VEXMARFI-635402 format. One record per residue: x, y, z of N, C-alpha, C in turn; residue in one letter; residue number from 0. Coordinates in nm, 3 decimals. Layout:
<<X,Y,Z>,<X,Y,Z>,<X,Y,Z>,A,NUM>
...
# end
This chain:
<<0.041,0.908,-1.201>,<-0.070,0.879,-1.291>,<-0.144,1.007,-1.328>,M,0>
<<-0.167,1.093,-1.228>,<-0.237,1.218,-1.255>,<-0.157,1.307,-1.349>,L,1>
<<-0.026,1.313,-1.330>,<0.058,1.393,-1.418>,<0.051,1.342,-1.561>,A,2>
<<0.044,1.210,-1.577>,<0.032,1.152,-1.711>,<-0.101,1.190,-1.774>,C,3>
<<-0.208,1.185,-1.695>,<-0.341,1.222,-1.746>,<-0.344,1.369,-1.787>,E,4>
<<-0.284,1.455,-1.706>,<-0.280,1.597,-1.740>,<-0.203,1.621,-1.869>,L,5>
<<-0.094,1.545,-1.885>,<-0.013,1.559,-2.006>,<-0.094,1.522,-2.130>,S,6>
<<-0.172,1.415,-2.120>,<-0.255,1.373,-2.233>,<-0.361,1.477,-2.267>,L,7>
<<-0.399,1.557,-2.167>,<-0.498,1.663,-2.189>,<-0.433,1.794,-2.231>,A,8>
<<-0.300,1.792,-2.248>,<-0.230,1.912,-2.293>,<-0.189,2.006,-2.183>,G,9>
<<-0.192,1.959,-2.058>,<-0.155,2.042,-1.944>,<-0.013,2.007,-1.900>,V,10>
<<0.074,2.106,-1.900>,<0.213,2.085,-1.858>,<0.220,2.079,-1.706>,R,11>
<<0.287,1.977,-1.654>,<0.295,1.961,-1.509>,<0.438,1.926,-1.468>,S,12>
<<0.464,1.946,-1.341>,<0.593,1.916,-1.281>,<0.569,1.832,-1.157>,L,13>
<<0.644,1.723,-1.142>,<0.630,1.634,-1.028>,<0.748,1.655,-0.934>,V,14>
<<0.717,1.689,-0.807>,<0.819,1.700,-0.704>,<0.813,1.574,-0.618>,L,15>
<<0.926,1.506,-0.603>,<0.933,1.383,-0.525>,<1.043,1.396,-0.420>,E,16>
<<1.004,1.381,-0.293>,<1.099,1.397,-0.184>,<1.210,1.293,-0.187>,R,17>
<<1.177,1.168,-0.223>,<1.277,1.062,-0.223>,<1.371,1.077,-0.342>,L,18>
<<1.502,1.056,-0.322>,<1.596,1.068,-0.433>,<1.583,0.957,-0.537>,P,19>
<<1.525,0.845,-0.498>,<1.503,0.734,-0.590>,<1.387,0.650,-0.539>,E,20>
<<1.334,0.563,-0.625>,<1.223,0.478,-0.583>,<1.266,0.387,-0.469>,R,21>
<<1.179,0.373,-0.370>,<1.210,0.288,-0.258>,<1.193,0.141,-0.294>,T,22>
<<1.274,0.055,-0.234>,<1.260,-0.089,-0.253>,<1.161,-0.148,-0.154>,E,23>
<<1.114,-0.064,-0.061>,<1.015,-0.109,0.037>,<0.880,-0.122,-0.030>,E,24>
<<0.818,-0.239,-0.018>,<0.690,-0.264,-0.081>,<0.578,-0.236,0.018>,N,25>
<<0.506,-0.127,-0.002>,<0.405,-0.084,0.095>,<0.264,-0.128,0.059>,R,26>
<<0.245,-0.182,-0.058>,<0.112,-0.230,-0.098>,<0.132,-0.340,-0.201>,A,27>
<<0.025,-0.414,-0.226>,<0.035,-0.530,-0.314>,<-0.071,-0.531,-0.423>,N,28>
<<-0.125,-0.414,-0.455>,<-0.221,-0.413,-0.564>,<-0.309,-0.289,-0.563>,G,29>
<<-0.404,-0.289,-0.654>,<-0.499,-0.179,-0.670>,<-0.641,-0.233,-0.665>,L,30>
<<-0.731,-0.152,-0.613>,<-0.871,-0.191,-0.601>,<-0.959,-0.078,-0.652>,V,31>
<<-1.057,-0.111,-0.736>,<-1.154,-0.012,-0.779>,<-1.147,0.021,-0.927>,G,32>
<<-1.205,0.134,-0.963>,<-1.214,0.175,-1.103>,<-1.079,0.216,-1.161>,Q,33>
<<-0.979,0.237,-1.075>,<-0.847,0.270,-1.126>,<-0.793,0.158,-1.214>,V,34>
<<-0.834,0.034,-1.186>,<-0.790,-0.079,-1.267>,<-0.840,-0.065,-1.411>,V,35>
<<-0.964,-0.025,-1.426>,<-1.020,-0.005,-1.560>,<-0.956,0.116,-1.629>,R,36>
<<-0.922,0.218,-1.551>,<-0.856,0.335,-1.608>,<-0.719,0.296,-1.664>,M,37>
<<-0.646,0.213,-1.592>,<-0.517,0.166,-1.642>,<-0.535,0.089,-1.774>,L,38>
<<-0.642,0.010,-1.781>,<-0.668,-0.067,-1.902>,<-0.699,0.026,-2.020>,D,39>
<<-0.773,0.133,-1.995>,<-0.805,0.228,-2.103>,<-0.681,0.294,-2.158>,R,40>
<<-0.579,0.310,-2.076>,<-0.455,0.372,-2.120>,<-0.352,0.271,-2.169>,R,41>
<<-0.390,0.143,-2.175>,<-0.299,0.041,-2.221>,<-0.194,0.001,-2.119>,G,42>
<<-0.217,0.036,-1.992>,<-0.118,0.010,-1.888>,<-0.147,-0.117,-1.809>,L,43>
<<-0.269,-0.167,-1.818>,<-0.305,-0.290,-1.748>,<-0.223,-0.408,-1.801>,Y,44>
<<-0.210,-0.415,-1.934>,<-0.133,-0.525,-1.993>,<0.014,-0.516,-1.955>,E,45>
<<0.065,-0.394,-1.938>,<0.205,-0.379,-1.898>,<0.230,-0.442,-1.761>,R,46>
<<0.132,-0.429,-1.673>,<0.150,-0.479,-1.537>,<0.122,-0.628,-1.526>,L,47>
<<0.032,-0.679,-1.609>,<-0.008,-0.819,-1.596>,<0.052,-0.911,-1.702>,T,48>
<<0.089,-0.852,-1.817>,<0.134,-0.935,-1.928>,<0.019,-1.004,-1.998>,G,49>
<<-0.104,-0.968,-1.961>,<-0.223,-1.031,-2.016>,<-0.294,-0.932,-2.108>,N,50>
<<-0.313,-0.966,-2.236>,<-0.380,-0.872,-2.328>,<-0.530,-0.863,-2.307>,P,51>
<<-0.588,-0.955,-2.229>,<-0.733,-0.952,-2.206>,<-0.768,-0.841,-2.107>,D,52>
<<-0.886,-0.783,-2.120>,<-0.928,-0.676,-2.027>,<-0.951,-0.732,-1.887>,P,53>
<<-0.944,-0.647,-1.784>,<-0.969,-0.694,-1.647>,<-1.113,-0.738,-1.629>,P,54>
<<-1.132,-0.830,-1.537>,<-1.265,-0.879,-1.505>,<-1.302,-0.842,-1.362>,R,55>
<<-1.431,-0.821,-1.334>,<-1.473,-0.786,-1.198>,<-1.436,-0.896,-1.099>,P,56>
<<-1.407,-0.855,-0.976>,<-1.374,-0.951,-0.870>,<-1.502,-1.018,-0.821>,A,57>
<<-1.505,-1.151,-0.809>,<-1.628,-1.218,-0.764>,<-1.661,-1.190,-0.617>,P,58>
<<-1.560,-1.146,-0.542>,<-1.583,-1.116,-0.401>,<-1.474,-1.027,-0.347>,G,59>
<<-1.498,-0.971,-0.230>,<-1.400,-0.882,-0.168>,<-1.425,-0.881,-0.019>,F,60>
<<-1.320,-0.842,0.056>,<-1.332,-0.831,0.202>,<-1.328,-0.684,0.239>,V,61>
<<-1.433,-0.637,0.304>,<-1.441,-0.497,0.346>,<-1.469,-0.493,0.495>,F,62>
<<-1.381,-0.424,0.570>,<-1.398,-0.420,0.715>,<-1.393,-0.558,0.777>,G,63>
<<-1.309,-0.646,0.719>,<-1.291,-0.784,0.765>,<-1.415,-0.870,0.741>,A,64>
<<-1.508,-0.822,0.659>,<-1.629,-0.898,0.628>,<-1.627,-0.938,0.481>,L,65>
<<-1.633,-1.066,0.449>,<-1.635,-1.110,0.308>,<-1.768,-1.073,0.242>,P,66>
<<-1.759,-1.019,0.121>,<-1.877,-0.975,0.046>,<-1.881,-1.051,-0.086>,I,67>
<<-1.993,-1.116,-0.114>,<-2.013,-1.188,-0.239>,<-2.064,-1.090,-0.345>,D,68>
<<-1.979,-1.060,-0.443>,<-2.014,-0.965,-0.548>,<-2.064,-1.035,-0.674>,L,69>
<<-2.059,-1.168,-0.675>,<-2.098,-1.242,-0.795>,<-2.248,-1.232,-0.822>,S,70>
<<-2.327,-1.191,-0.722>,<-2.472,-1.182,-0.740>,<-2.513,-1.052,-0.809>,V,71>
<<-2.419,-0.959,-0.829>,<-2.451,-0.830,-0.891>,<-2.454,-0.843,-1.043>,L,72>
<<-2.554,-0.781,-1.104>,<-2.562,-0.781,-1.251>,<-2.451,-0.695,-1.310>,D,73>
<<-2.418,-0.585,-1.244>,<-2.314,-0.494,-1.292>,<-2.214,-0.472,-1.178>,D,74>
<<-2.119,-0.561,-1.166>,<-2.022,-0.557,-1.057>,<-1.916,-0.450,-1.088>,N,75>
<<-1.905,-0.345,-1.004>,<-1.811,-0.236,-1.035>,<-1.672,-0.255,-0.977>,P,76>
<<-1.650,-0.364,-0.901>,<-1.523,-0.377,-0.829>,<-1.422,-0.459,-0.908>,L,77>
<<-1.305,-0.397,-0.932>,<-1.195,-0.464,-1.001>,<-1.073,-0.461,-0.910>,Y,78>
<<-0.993,-0.566,-0.918>,<-0.871,-0.573,-0.838>,<-0.753,-0.608,-0.927>,T,79>
<<-0.634,-0.569,-0.884>,<-0.511,-0.598,-0.958>,<-0.401,-0.627,-0.857>,L,80>
<<-0.356,-0.752,-0.852>,<-0.252,-0.794,-0.758>,<-0.115,-0.774,-0.821>,L,81>
<<-0.055,-0.661,-0.792>,<0.079,-0.628,-0.842>,<0.152,-0.552,-0.731>,V,82>
<<0.277,-0.587,-0.700>,<0.351,-0.514,-0.596>,<0.362,-0.365,-0.628>,P,83>
<<0.355,-0.283,-0.525>,<0.362,-0.138,-0.544>,<0.490,-0.096,-0.614>,Q,84>
<<0.600,-0.165,-0.587>,<0.727,-0.131,-0.652>,<0.713,-0.136,-0.804>,R,85>
<<0.645,-0.240,-0.854>,<0.628,-0.255,-0.998>,<0.533,-0.147,-1.053>,R,86>
<<0.429,-0.114,-0.977>,<0.336,-0.010,-1.022>,<0.408,0.123,-1.035>,I,87>
<<0.490,0.158,-0.935>,<0.565,0.284,-0.940>,<0.664,0.285,-1.056>,E,88>
<<0.728,0.172,-1.080>,<0.823,0.163,-1.191>,<0.751,0.187,-1.324>,Q,89>
<<0.636,0.123,-1.342>,<0.562,0.137,-1.467>,<0.514,0.281,-1.487>,M,90>
<<0.464,0.344,-1.380>,<0.415,0.481,-1.393>,<0.529,0.578,-1.424>,L,91>
<<0.646,0.554,-1.369>,<0.759,0.640,-1.401>,<0.802,0.621,-1.546>,E,92>
<<0.800,0.497,-1.593>,<0.833,0.472,-1.733>,<0.733,0.544,-1.824>,E,93>
<<0.606,0.542,-1.787>,<0.504,0.610,-1.865>,<0.526,0.761,-1.864>,R,94>
<<0.561,0.815,-1.749>,<0.586,0.959,-1.738>,<0.703,1.000,-1.827>,A,95>
<<0.807,0.919,-1.831>,<0.924,0.948,-1.915>,<0.884,0.946,-2.063>,V,96>
<<0.800,0.851,-2.101>,<0.752,0.845,-2.240>,<0.678,0.971,-2.279>,E,97>
<<0.607,1.031,-2.184>,<0.530,1.153,-2.211>,<0.612,1.279,-2.188>,L,98>
<<0.742,1.261,-2.160>,<0.836,1.373,-2.142>,<0.799,1.462,-2.023>,H,99>
<<0.748,1.401,-1.918>,<0.717,1.475,-1.797>,<0.845,1.501,-1.718>,L,100>
<<0.849,1.613,-1.647>,<0.964,1.646,-1.563>,<0.938,1.597,-1.421>,E,101>
<<1.026,1.510,-1.373>,<1.019,1.459,-1.236>,<1.144,1.502,-1.163>,I,102>
<<1.130,1.578,-1.057>,<1.245,1.623,-0.979>,<1.253,1.541,-0.851>,R,103>
<<1.344,1.446,-0.849>,<1.362,1.362,-0.731>,<1.456,1.430,-0.632>,R,104>
<<1.429,1.410,-0.504>,<1.509,1.474,-0.401>,<1.469,1.617,-0.377>,G,105>
<<1.351,1.656,-0.426>,<1.300,1.793,-0.409>,<1.174,1.787,-0.324>,H,106>
<<1.173,1.863,-0.214>,<1.064,1.854,-0.117>,<0.995,1.988,-0.100>,E,107>
<<0.862,1.987,-0.104>,<0.784,2.107,-0.079>,<0.793,2.143,0.070>,L,108>
<<0.827,2.268,0.100>,<0.838,2.311,0.239>,<0.735,2.417,0.276>,T,109>
<<0.672,2.479,0.176>,<0.572,2.581,0.204>,<0.514,2.636,0.076>,G,110>
<<0.407,2.712,0.087>,<0.351,2.777,-0.031>,<0.262,2.893,0.010>,F,111>
<<0.246,2.987,-0.082>,<0.152,3.098,-0.068>,<0.071,3.106,-0.196>,T,112>
<<-0.049,3.162,-0.187>,<-0.133,3.170,-0.306>,<-0.202,3.305,-0.314>,Q,113>
<<-0.234,3.345,-0.437>,<-0.309,3.466,-0.462>,<-0.400,3.442,-0.581>,D,114>
<<-0.456,3.546,-0.635>,<-0.552,3.531,-0.745>,<-0.488,3.478,-0.872>,A,115>
<<-0.356,3.496,-0.885>,<-0.288,3.455,-1.009>,<-0.232,3.313,-1.004>,D,116>
<<-0.218,3.255,-0.885>,<-0.162,3.121,-0.877>,<-0.101,3.092,-0.742>,G,117>
<<-0.003,3.001,-0.742>,<0.060,2.953,-0.619>,<0.211,2.966,-0.631>,V,118>
<<0.275,3.011,-0.524>,<0.421,3.017,-0.519>,<0.469,2.911,-0.419>,T,119>
<<0.551,2.819,-0.467>,<0.597,2.708,-0.386>,<0.736,2.737,-0.332>,L,120>
<<0.759,2.697,-0.207>,<0.893,2.696,-0.151>,<0.941,2.550,-0.151>,Q,121>
<<1.053,2.527,-0.215>,<1.102,2.391,-0.237>,<1.245,2.379,-0.187>,V,122>
<<1.275,2.266,-0.125>,<1.411,2.235,-0.084>,<1.466,2.126,-0.175>,S,123>
<<1.575,2.157,-0.246>,<1.634,2.061,-0.338>,<1.778,2.031,-0.303>,G,124>
<<1.844,1.943,-0.377>,<1.983,1.909,-0.351>,<2.077,2.029,-0.354>,P,125>
<<2.045,2.131,-0.434>,<2.131,2.250,-0.444>,<2.087,2.360,-0.348>,A,126>
<<1.983,2.333,-0.267>,<1.936,2.434,-0.174>,<1.792,2.474,-0.200>,G,127>
<<1.739,2.570,-0.124>,<1.599,2.612,-0.140>,<1.579,2.698,-0.265>,P,128>
<<1.458,2.691,-0.321>,<1.422,2.775,-0.435>,<1.271,2.786,-0.440>,Y,129>
<<1.218,2.869,-0.528>,<1.073,2.888,-0.540>,<1.026,2.852,-0.681>,T,130>
<<0.900,2.816,-0.691>,<0.835,2.786,-0.819>,<0.702,2.859,-0.822>,I,131>
<<0.674,2.927,-0.932>,<0.544,2.990,-0.951>,<0.461,2.903,-1.046>,E,132>
<<0.341,2.868,-1.004>,<0.258,2.779,-1.083>,<0.112,2.819,-1.073>,T,133>
<<0.032,2.769,-1.164>,<-0.111,2.801,-1.163>,<-0.183,2.723,-1.054>,R,134>
<<-0.150,2.593,-1.042>,<-0.218,2.508,-0.945>,<-0.116,2.422,-0.870>,Y,135>
<<-0.151,2.385,-0.749>,<-0.073,2.290,-0.668>,<-0.165,2.173,-0.635>,L,136>
<<-0.121,2.052,-0.667>,<-0.200,1.932,-0.642>,<-0.129,1.849,-0.536>,I,137>
<<-0.200,1.813,-0.432>,<-0.142,1.733,-0.324>,<-0.171,1.585,-0.341>,G,138>
<<-0.102,1.521,-0.434>,<-0.115,1.375,-0.453>,<0.000,1.307,-0.381>,A,139>
<<0.011,1.333,-0.251>,<0.129,1.287,-0.176>,<0.092,1.205,-0.053>,D,140>
<<-0.016,1.128,-0.063>,<-0.043,1.026,0.037>,<-0.113,1.072,0.163>,G,141>
<<-0.133,0.976,0.253>,<-0.206,1.001,0.376>,<-0.139,1.101,0.468>,G,142>
<<-0.007,1.112,0.462>,<0.068,1.209,0.544>,<0.098,1.336,0.463>,H,143>
<<0.013,1.367,0.367>,<0.032,1.475,0.271>,<0.080,1.605,0.334>,S,144>
<<0.199,1.651,0.293>,<0.251,1.779,0.339>,<0.169,1.893,0.279>,I,145>
<<0.116,1.872,0.158>,<0.032,1.974,0.095>,<-0.094,1.995,0.179>,V,146>
<<-0.157,1.887,0.221>,<-0.276,1.897,0.304>,<-0.246,1.970,0.435>,R,147>
<<-0.134,1.935,0.496>,<-0.100,1.996,0.625>,<-0.070,2.145,0.609>,K,148>
<<0.006,2.179,0.504>,<0.038,2.320,0.482>,<-0.086,2.401,0.447>,L,149>
<<-0.184,2.336,0.385>,<-0.308,2.405,0.349>,<-0.405,2.416,0.466>,A,150>
<<-0.371,2.351,0.578>,<-0.457,2.357,0.695>,<-0.582,2.272,0.684>,G,151>
<<-0.577,2.169,0.599>,<-0.691,2.079,0.582>,<-0.680,1.966,0.684>,I,152>
<<-0.781,1.951,0.768>,<-0.778,1.851,0.874>,<-0.792,1.710,0.819>,A,153>
<<-0.746,1.614,0.896>,<-0.759,1.473,0.862>,<-0.815,1.401,0.985>,F,154>
<<-0.944,1.426,1.017>,<-1.001,1.376,1.142>,<-1.007,1.224,1.145>,P,155>
<<-0.994,1.171,1.265>,<-0.999,1.027,1.282>,<-0.955,0.989,1.421>,G,156>
<<-0.947,0.861,1.446>,<-0.909,0.811,1.578>,<-0.790,0.717,1.561>,V,157>
<<-0.692,0.731,1.646>,<-0.578,0.642,1.647>,<-0.547,0.601,1.790>,T,158>
<<-0.475,0.493,1.805>,<-0.442,0.443,1.938>,<-0.310,0.368,1.934>,T,159>
<<-0.239,0.373,2.045>,<-0.115,0.297,2.059>,<-0.139,0.160,2.120>,D,160>
<<-0.265,0.124,2.143>,<-0.295,-0.004,2.207>,<-0.303,-0.119,2.108>,E,161>
<<-0.309,-0.088,1.978>,<-0.311,-0.193,1.877>,<-0.189,-0.178,1.787>,T,162>
<<-0.153,-0.287,1.724>,<-0.038,-0.286,1.633>,<-0.072,-0.367,1.509>,I,163>
<<-0.026,-0.319,1.394>,<-0.045,-0.390,1.268>,<0.091,-0.421,1.209>,A,164>
<<0.106,-0.541,1.159>,<0.232,-0.583,1.096>,<0.201,-0.643,0.959>,R,165>
<<0.283,-0.606,0.861>,<0.278,-0.669,0.729>,<0.416,-0.722,0.698>,T,166>
<<0.424,-0.849,0.660>,<0.556,-0.910,0.638>,<0.547,-1.019,0.534>,A,167>
<<0.654,-1.034,0.457>,<0.670,-1.151,0.371>,<0.742,-1.256,0.455>,H,168>
<<0.673,-1.364,0.485>,<0.727,-1.464,0.576>,<0.723,-1.602,0.512>,A,169>
<<0.837,-1.673,0.518>,<0.846,-1.808,0.465>,<0.793,-1.906,0.570>,V,170>
<<0.703,-1.995,0.529>,<0.649,-2.096,0.620>,<0.684,-2.234,0.565>,V,171>
<<0.694,-2.336,0.652>,<0.722,-2.472,0.604>,<0.618,-2.519,0.504>,P,172>
<<0.662,-2.583,0.398>,<0.572,-2.626,0.291>,<0.463,-2.719,0.342>,A,173>
<<0.492,-2.800,0.445>,<0.393,-2.895,0.494>,<0.276,-2.828,0.566>,E,174>
<<0.289,-2.697,0.595>,<0.180,-2.626,0.661>,<0.082,-2.564,0.562>,L,175>
<<0.113,-2.571,0.433>,<0.028,-2.510,0.330>,<-0.041,-2.619,0.249>,V,176>
<<-0.174,-2.612,0.242>,<-0.251,-2.707,0.163>,<-0.229,-2.678,0.015>,D,177>
<<-0.174,-2.773,-0.063>,<-0.143,-2.744,-0.204>,<-0.266,-2.725,-0.291>,P,178>
<<-0.382,-2.769,-0.246>,<-0.504,-2.759,-0.325>,<-0.577,-2.627,-0.297>,V,179>
<<-0.601,-2.599,-0.170>,<-0.678,-2.480,-0.133>,<-0.591,-2.358,-0.105>,T,180>
<<-0.460,-2.381,-0.076>,<-0.371,-2.270,-0.042>,<-0.386,-2.223,0.100>,G,181>
<<-0.466,-2.293,0.180>,<-0.486,-2.250,0.318>,<-0.362,-2.281,0.402>,R,182>
<<-0.348,-2.210,0.511>,<-0.237,-2.228,0.604>,<-0.288,-2.305,0.725>,L,183>
<<-0.228,-2.422,0.753>,<-0.267,-2.504,0.868>,<-0.165,-2.486,0.979>,D,184>
<<-0.204,-2.415,1.084>,<-0.114,-2.382,1.194>,<-0.128,-2.486,1.305>,I,185>
<<-0.021,-2.556,1.340>,<-0.029,-2.655,1.449>,<-0.074,-2.590,1.580>,P,186>
<<-0.167,-2.653,1.644>,<-0.217,-2.601,1.770>,<-0.328,-2.499,1.755>,G,187>
<<-0.357,-2.461,1.630>,<-0.464,-2.364,1.608>,<-0.566,-2.417,1.507>,Y,188>
<<-0.518,-2.448,1.385>,<-0.608,-2.496,1.283>,<-0.588,-2.424,1.152>,G,189>
<<-0.682,-2.439,1.057>,<-0.666,-2.382,0.923>,<-0.699,-2.233,0.918>,P,190>
<<-0.624,-2.161,0.835>,<-0.652,-2.021,0.804>,<-0.666,-2.011,0.653>,I,191>
<<-0.785,-1.977,0.602>,<-0.805,-1.970,0.456>,<-0.724,-1.856,0.396>,P,192>
<<-0.681,-1.872,0.271>,<-0.599,-1.768,0.208>,<-0.682,-1.651,0.158>,P,193>
<<-0.620,-1.534,0.154>,<-0.677,-1.412,0.095>,<-0.804,-1.364,0.166>,F,194>
<<-0.823,-1.402,0.291>,<-0.939,-1.358,0.367>,<-0.896,-1.304,0.502>,L,195>
<<-0.974,-1.213,0.558>,<-0.948,-1.163,0.693>,<-1.001,-1.267,0.792>,H,196>
<<-0.910,-1.324,0.869>,<-0.945,-1.430,0.963>,<-0.934,-1.376,1.105>,H,197>
<<-1.045,-1.372,1.176>,<-1.046,-1.320,1.312>,<-1.011,-1.431,1.411>,R,198>
<<-0.929,-1.395,1.510>,<-0.898,-1.485,1.620>,<-0.934,-1.413,1.750>,T,199>
<<-0.917,-1.482,1.862>,<-0.945,-1.418,1.991>,<-0.846,-1.307,2.021>,E,200>
<<-0.730,-1.309,1.956>,<-0.625,-1.212,1.985>,<-0.608,-1.106,1.877>,R,201>
<<-0.679,-1.120,1.767>,<-0.663,-1.020,1.662>,<-0.711,-1.070,1.528>,G,202>
<<-0.648,-1.019,1.423>,<-0.689,-1.050,1.286>,<-0.568,-1.098,1.208>,L,203>
<<-0.586,-1.201,1.127>,<-0.475,-1.267,1.058>,<-0.513,-1.282,0.911>,F,204>
<<-0.422,-1.242,0.822>,<-0.441,-1.260,0.678>,<-0.319,-1.331,0.622>,V,205>
<<-0.343,-1.436,0.543>,<-0.234,-1.509,0.477>,<-0.263,-1.510,0.327>,Y,206>
<<-0.165,-1.466,0.247>,<-0.185,-1.459,0.102>,<-0.055,-1.489,0.030>,A,207>
<<-0.058,-1.594,-0.049>,<0.059,-1.629,-0.131>,<0.043,-1.560,-0.266>,D,208>
<<0.089,-1.435,-0.273>,<0.068,-1.353,-0.392>,<0.162,-1.394,-0.505>,L,209>
<<0.114,-1.398,-0.628>,<0.201,-1.431,-0.741>,<0.310,-1.326,-0.759>,P,210>
<<0.433,-1.372,-0.777>,<0.545,-1.281,-0.799>,<0.607,-1.225,-0.673>,G,211>
<<0.550,-1.254,-0.557>,<0.604,-1.202,-0.431>,<0.721,-1.290,-0.386>,A,212>
<<0.817,-1.232,-0.312>,<0.933,-1.310,-0.266>,<0.895,-1.420,-0.168>,P,213>
<<0.785,-1.403,-0.097>,<0.736,-1.501,-0.001>,<0.592,-1.467,0.029>,A,214>
<<0.515,-1.562,0.087>,<0.376,-1.530,0.121>,<0.365,-1.407,0.210>,P,215>
<<0.256,-1.333,0.190>,<0.232,-1.212,0.267>,<0.147,-1.244,0.389>,L,216>
<<0.186,-1.187,0.502>,<0.106,-1.200,0.624>,<0.076,-1.062,0.678>,M,217>
<<-0.050,-1.042,0.717>,<-0.092,-0.917,0.779>,<-0.157,-0.950,0.912>,Y,218>
<<-0.112,-0.885,1.018>,<-0.162,-0.910,1.151>,<-0.207,-0.781,1.216>,L,219>
<<-0.315,-0.788,1.292>,<-0.363,-0.675,1.369>,<-0.407,-0.726,1.505>,L,220>
<<-0.352,-0.668,1.611>,<-0.388,-0.716,1.744>,<-0.355,-0.615,1.851>,G,221>
<<-0.393,-0.647,1.975>,<-0.366,-0.563,2.089>,<-0.221,-0.580,2.133>,K,222>
<<-0.152,-0.469,2.157>,<-0.013,-0.475,2.201>,<-0.003,-0.549,2.333>,V,223>
<<-0.096,-0.524,2.423>,<-0.089,-0.585,2.556>,<-0.102,-0.737,2.551>,A,224>
<<-0.164,-0.789,2.444>,<-0.183,-0.932,2.435>,<-0.071,-1.005,2.363>,G,225>
<<0.029,-0.932,2.315>,<0.137,-0.995,2.240>,<0.233,-1.068,2.335>,M,226>
<<0.265,-1.191,2.301>,<0.359,-1.267,2.383>,<0.501,-1.223,2.352>,R,227>
<<0.576,-1.196,2.456>,<0.714,-1.155,2.439>,<0.804,-1.277,2.443>,R,228>
<<0.919,-1.265,2.380>,<1.018,-1.372,2.377>,<1.070,-1.397,2.519>,N,229>
<<1.053,-1.519,2.574>,<1.097,-1.543,2.712>,<1.247,-1.531,2.729>,P,230>
<<1.323,-1.537,2.618>,<1.469,-1.527,2.625>,<1.519,-1.386,2.595>,H,231>
<<1.426,-1.289,2.589>,<1.464,-1.151,2.557>,<1.549,-1.092,2.668>,A,232>
<<1.642,-1.008,2.627>,<1.729,-0.941,2.723>,<1.676,-0.804,2.758>,G,233>
<<1.755,-0.726,2.837>,<1.711,-0.592,2.879>,<1.682,-0.500,2.760>,P,234>
<<1.764,-0.511,2.654>,<1.742,-0.424,2.538>,<1.607,-0.453,2.473>,A,235>
<<1.570,-0.584,2.471>,<1.442,-0.620,2.413>,<1.326,-0.572,2.500>,D,236>
<<1.346,-0.575,2.632>,<1.239,-0.531,2.721>,<1.208,-0.383,2.701>,D,237>
<<1.308,-0.307,2.650>,<1.288,-0.164,2.631>,<1.210,-0.133,2.504>,A,238>
<<1.192,-0.234,2.418>,<1.118,-0.210,2.294>,<0.971,-0.184,2.324>,R,239>
<<0.914,-0.077,2.266>,<0.773,-0.046,2.294>,<0.677,-0.141,2.226>,P,240>
<<0.718,-0.205,2.116>,<0.627,-0.292,2.042>,<0.694,-0.426,2.015>,Y,241>
<<0.615,-0.533,2.002>,<0.670,-0.665,1.972>,<0.723,-0.673,1.829>,P,242>
<<0.808,-0.772,1.805>,<0.862,-0.792,1.671>,<0.757,-0.854,1.581>,T,243>
<<0.789,-0.860,1.451>,<0.696,-0.921,1.355>,<0.673,-1.068,1.390>,A,244>
<<0.779,-1.140,1.428>,<0.765,-1.282,1.464>,<0.671,-1.298,1.584>,R,245>
<<0.689,-1.214,1.684>,<0.603,-1.222,1.803>,<0.459,-1.190,1.769>,E,246>
<<0.440,-1.092,1.678>,<0.304,-1.057,1.637>,<0.239,-1.171,1.563>,T,247>
<<0.312,-1.234,1.471>,<0.259,-1.345,1.392>,<0.219,-1.461,1.484>,I,248>
<<0.304,-1.495,1.582>,<0.275,-1.608,1.670>,<0.162,-1.576,1.768>,N,249>
<<0.150,-1.449,1.807>,<0.053,-1.414,1.909>,<-0.089,-1.410,1.855>,S,250>
<<-0.106,-1.375,1.728>,<-0.240,-1.361,1.674>,<-0.318,-1.492,1.677>,C,251>
<<-0.262,-1.605,1.626>,<-0.334,-1.731,1.641>,<-0.309,-1.798,1.776>,P,252>
<<-0.210,-1.748,1.853>,<-0.180,-1.809,1.982>,<-0.103,-1.938,1.969>,G,253>
<<-0.028,-1.954,1.861>,<0.049,-2.075,1.839>,<0.178,-2.038,1.768>,S,254>
<<0.283,-2.117,1.791>,<0.415,-2.086,1.735>,<0.420,-2.133,1.591>,D,255>
<<0.414,-2.038,1.500>,<0.419,-2.070,1.357>,<0.563,-2.075,1.307>,L,256>
# end
């Protein structure tokens, strides 16, 4: 997206992408914030939704597992767009091709040096290592940004191996889903409302039947020590450091879904 914006401003850019092709792994299911309005200004919102109408503010949102009512705001700034990441990446690449941007897939940044005149990049490509001289280097490469690490920019925070998060598209029996409200009724536990962070004694559970998804999305967060292991697991399973997605899903509400 940034490369497309630079191109519209008359700035020539080059995109280096480590992956040889777009991944089929879906790591996100939408966009949140003013980026949705930016896509609409560029005519890209309709491409993703098929809807010619402009986006509307979200009446509510969940932040830090707490539901927030945004409908009371006179000027609600929060917009959401439920579209699989795979489709978003496909659309942005199509847009980049339309603007004649150069995208080098399978090319990975391995290092860089800088001086008063610009930046020299060390790149590893399919034909071997090479260098690029450029005016600026932009690190739009995610939370594990190699550009950030090579630049020595810290990413302070706290992490732990005591909790585990799972995201999965999971098929559930139709009789467990309320056709009117979309809530999930788990035997032995009770109802779980859709599209909300639902706290249990063992963790956090989210159930969302997203439009266009292959199956409903489930997100779980819980303590590893509290996860129930399969009683029929063998020695190989005992060696696994973390429970499976099925075990995580069942352990969060404490009932076999």
